[in-house]
N, C-alpha and C positions, 0 to 999 in steps of 0.2 A: 455347485452353481457357477457359471461363468460370469466373470466381471465385465459388464458392458462399458465400452469406452468410446467417447466422441471426441473428435479432434478439431480444434479451431486453430488455423494458421493461414496466413495469406500466401505462403509459399507452397506451390504445388509440389515441388521437389521435397520440401520438408515433411509435408503430409504423407507423401508416398514412402518416405524413409521411415516414418513413425509406424505406418501400417505394417511395413515389412518387419520392423522391430517386434511389434506386437504378436506377430505370427510365430515368434520363437517360444511364446509361453502358451501352453494349451488351456490355461485358466483365463486368458484374456479374449474378449470378442470385440472386434471393432464394429461399431454400429452406424457411424456416420461422420461426416466432415463438412466444414464450412470455412470460407475464407475471411469471414468477419463475424461480429456478433449482432448483425442487423435483425436477424430473425431468431435470436437465441431462445426466447421463451417458447416459441412454437417448436423449435428443434428439440428442446429438452422434453416438451410434452409428447412429441411424436416418437422420439427414439429412446426416452427414459433411460439415459445412461446412468451407471453407478459412479463413473469417474469421468471428468472432463479434463483433457489436456488443452490448457489455455495459453496461447501465445498472448503476450502483452501488447506488442505494437502491431496493430492492424488498422486499415483504412476504415473510414466511416464510423463504426462503433468498435472500439478497442477492447482488449481483454479485461482491463480494469472495470470498465462498465459492465461487460459481459458477466464478470464475477459477481459484482454487486446485485445484478438482476437475478442471477441463478440463486444466490444465497438468500435473496429476499423472498422469492417465490417458491423455490425448491431447496430448502436448507439441507436436505438429506443428501443431495448430490455433492460429491467430493470434487474439489477443483484443484488441479495441480498446475501451478503457473509456471511458464517457461519463457525465457527471454534471452537475447544475445547480450544484453547489457547488465552489468553489475551495478545497478542503480539503487542506492539506499532508500531514496524517497518512494520509489515504486515498490520496493520489497516491503516496507512498513505499511503502505497503503493496502497492499494485497493481503498481508497478514491480519491487519485490522478489519478487513472486509470479509474475512472468514476463509481464506485460502487454506487448503490442507497441506500445501508444500510448495516449494519453490526450487526449480532446477534451472541451470544454464544450458543453452542450446549446444554449447560445446562440451557438455558432459559426455563421458564415455557411453556407448550404448547399454553396457552392463549396469551402469549407475542409474541411467534413466529407467530401465526395467525394474531395478531395485526399488527406486522411488515409487513407481506405480504399485508394486507389491506392498510396500510399507503403507501407502495411502489406502489401498483396498483392505488392508487388515486393521484400519482404524488409527494408524500412526500418522505422524507428521514428518514428511520427507523434506530434507533441506540440503542443498549443496553445501559441502563443508565450509567454503569461503563465505557464503552467505550466513551460515549458522555463526561464524565468528563475528560477522557484522552485527547480527542481532545481539550477541553477548556484549560486544563492545558498546552497542547503543545504551545498555542498562547499567554500564559502569559509570559512576558519578565522575564527572570531570571538572576540574577547576576552570572556571571561565573568567575572562577578562572583562569585568563589567566596567564600562567607562562612565557610568552615570554617578552623579553625586548623590548623597543621602536624600536631599530634598527631591531630586528628580526621580529617585527610586520610590519615594513615597507618593509622589503624583502619579507615577506609572501604576503603582499597586492599586490606587483608588480608581483610576480609569479602567483598570482591568476588572474591577468589580462591577462595572457597568455605570459608573457615575459620569455625568456630564461635566464639561469644564466648569460651568457655574456652580454645580454641586460640590466639585472638588475644591473650588475657591472658597465657598461657604464653609466647608468642613475644616479647611486649613486657616481660615480667617485672613485670606489675602484677596486681592482683586482678580477679577477674570483675566485681565491683561497679563498679570504675573503667571497664572497657570498657562496661558497661551504661549508666553515666552519660554517656560519650562518645557512645554510640549515641543516647540521648535528645537530647543537644544537637544532633547531626547532623540528626535528624528536625525538631526545632524550627526550626533555622536554614534548612533546606531547604523547610520547610512541607510536609512529607510524612508519611505514616503507616505506610509498610512498608519492609522491607529491599529488596525488589525495586525500588521507586522510587529508593532511595538508590543501589543498584548501577547502575541506568539512568543516573542523574545522573553517577556517577563515569566510566562508559564513554563517555558523550556529551561530557562537559565537562572532565574532568580527566586520564584516562589518555592518554598519548601514543601 
């Protein structure tokens, strides 16, 4: 049975190149293309691809949102992300959203075909440089935590969802004291919101 493939890319030249590449494998069938994900759900319903080759950076509705919508409504469709940028944040967003693989646009044609084959067989294809980034991400790293013991305690309680007043009551100090601690936390971490502070806590402090 032929593997049906749909291409999302805002570059006409890139789409034509990928279509030509697919023609080298008799098991692949190109079924459709689009320059962004504005009509992604209709296109998946109409063309029912097995695999989507998804560009990340596109106008209007990008590939990250397209991936999210596809996996939400058609979890059986495999999505192979492709980008020109070796961007860690985008890589992990795509992986968390259910991407089946991740290739770079400057990968050699043979590598791209191999990635599609791996995904079609149920595997997870990944450019070697990106695979190393994923491995590095899970290696524990020593962090330079500039916060004092008291500030760490305050941040831990705030990260549990407690308000400034609740933290003050729990620690037996005034609201003003907690407010001062929070200001120091923001200054030391070079951030401007509680959300950023909580993100720092869960990524770097909480065991």
